[in-house]
N, C-alpha and C positions, 0 to 999 in steps of 0.2 A: 524622401524627404522632399520638399518644395525647393526649386532652384530657379534663380532666374538668370537666362543666360543674356550678355549681351554682346552684340559683334564689336568687333576690334575697329578702331578708326583707321580708313584707308591712308591716311599719312599724306591725301592731297591737299593742296591750300584753298581751294575756292571755296564754295559754297557750304555752308554749316548746315549739316541736316541733323534731322531729329535721329536720336538712337534707338533702333529699332530693339525691342526686347522681347523676348519671347518668354513664355511661362512653362513651366513642365512639372507638373504635381506627378510625383511619384506614388503611384497607388497600392505598390506592393505591402504595405502595413495594414491597409484595409481590407484588404483581399485575404492576408493572413487573418486578421481577426475575424473576417465572416466565417473562414473555413475552421477556423478553432471554436467558433459557437456554434456552427453547425454540426461539428463532431462532437461537441459536449452535448447538446440536446438531443442528438441521435444515441448516446450513449446511455443517457440516462434517461430515457423516456422509457415508460412500461406499457407495453400494449395492451388495450383492455379486453379482458377476457370475455369469451361469447357467455350469455346468458341465457341459454335455450334449456328447456327440459328435455331430459332423454325419456325418448318414448320406446319402448320395445314393441316392435310389431309381430304380430302372428306368424307363424311359419305358413307359408301357401299350403293346402291341403292338397295331399294327392287326389288323383282322380277316383281311386279305388277304394278310398278310406272314408270311413263313414264319421259322420259328424254326431257329436253327441248331444242328446237332447238336456235341456235346461229343466231341472225340477221347479215346479211353480213356488214350491214353497223355499226354494233356494235363489228365487229372483226378486231383485228389487229394481225398479224401472224407474227411472228420472227423466222426465220429459222438460227441454228448454224451451218455454214460449216466448213470445214476443213480449217487450216491454220489461224485461229482465225480470220475467217471471218462472219461478221452478215450482214444477208438478212434480209429485212422486207416488207411488203406491207399490204396494207388497204384491208380490204374484206377477202373472203374464196375464196379458188380457187377451179374451178369444170371444167367439160368437157366444157360447155359452155362459161365460160368467164377465161379470162387469165391478172391477175392483172399485174400492172408494178412493177417488182422488184427492189428494190434500195440495195445498198449496204453501210453500215456503219462500225464503230469499237466501242470498249468496252471502248473508252475513255469518259471521262467528256462531252464533247462535242459532242458525238456521237451518241451512242442510248439513252443515258440519256435525251438529248435534245429533242430527238424525241418522247420519251414515255412522257415527259412533255407537249409536244406541244399537244398531244392527251389526255391530263388530262381533257379537258372540256367535253368531252362526259362521264358522270357519270354513263352509262351503258356499257363500253367500256370492252371487254373481251379479254385480251392478250393470244393468243396460241402460246407457246413455243414447237418449234420442232426441236431438235437436229439431225443432220444428224450422219450417221452411222459413219463417220470419224470426228467428232465433240470431241473436249476433255472433259473431267470432268471439268476440271478448267474453260471452257466456260461458262459451266452450272450454274457453282457456280456464275460466274461473275454476269451472266443475273440474277439469281435470287437475287443478291446483289443490282442489279439495279432495280428489282421490288421492293424491300425492300426502298432503298432510295427514289425512286420517288413515293412510298406510293399507289401503285398499288393494289386496293382492289381484283380485279377479274384477275387471270390468271391460266393457266392450262399447264401441261406438256404432250405433246400429242407426239403420234409418226409421223414421217415424212411419208407423202403419196407420192406414187410414182409420182403423178401430180406435189407435191413440188419438189421433186429430178429433175424431168424433166426441171423445171422452172429455177432451176439453173443452169445447164447442157446448156440450149439454151439461158440463158442470156447473156452469155460470159463473166461474172461480175468476 
């Protein structure tokens, strides 16, 4: 509570002096209210939950363990190019075979429909190869598509020189 204190008159009869008044404001209710509001907001606030994608990483292979080779008939390769372009082909590229490269986009009727069409092969392994000029958003988008289409086997692989040459020679 605010109060005004007055000094008592000295009782001497001489010169009349102006009364000095001092003000004292009691800050206790305002501090109480501040802490009450602070406590209220701390108890009623819900923390934002992290919105991250769960990604299972493969187990590091032991030195003597052999890596299994992927059959070309069970491989589906997705190349992430620059300017939000997605190229894909069935199989693997090597020096002897040159698969037909096709172009699609990240829309629901683009790469998603193609992945769903390949869903009939239970041994299908999707190889995702981002080019050097591919954006991080494109890689996140393709991982989202893997999650949406419920692809069980997929891998992020460095793009090979044959794949880069295939993109350049395709003219797409």
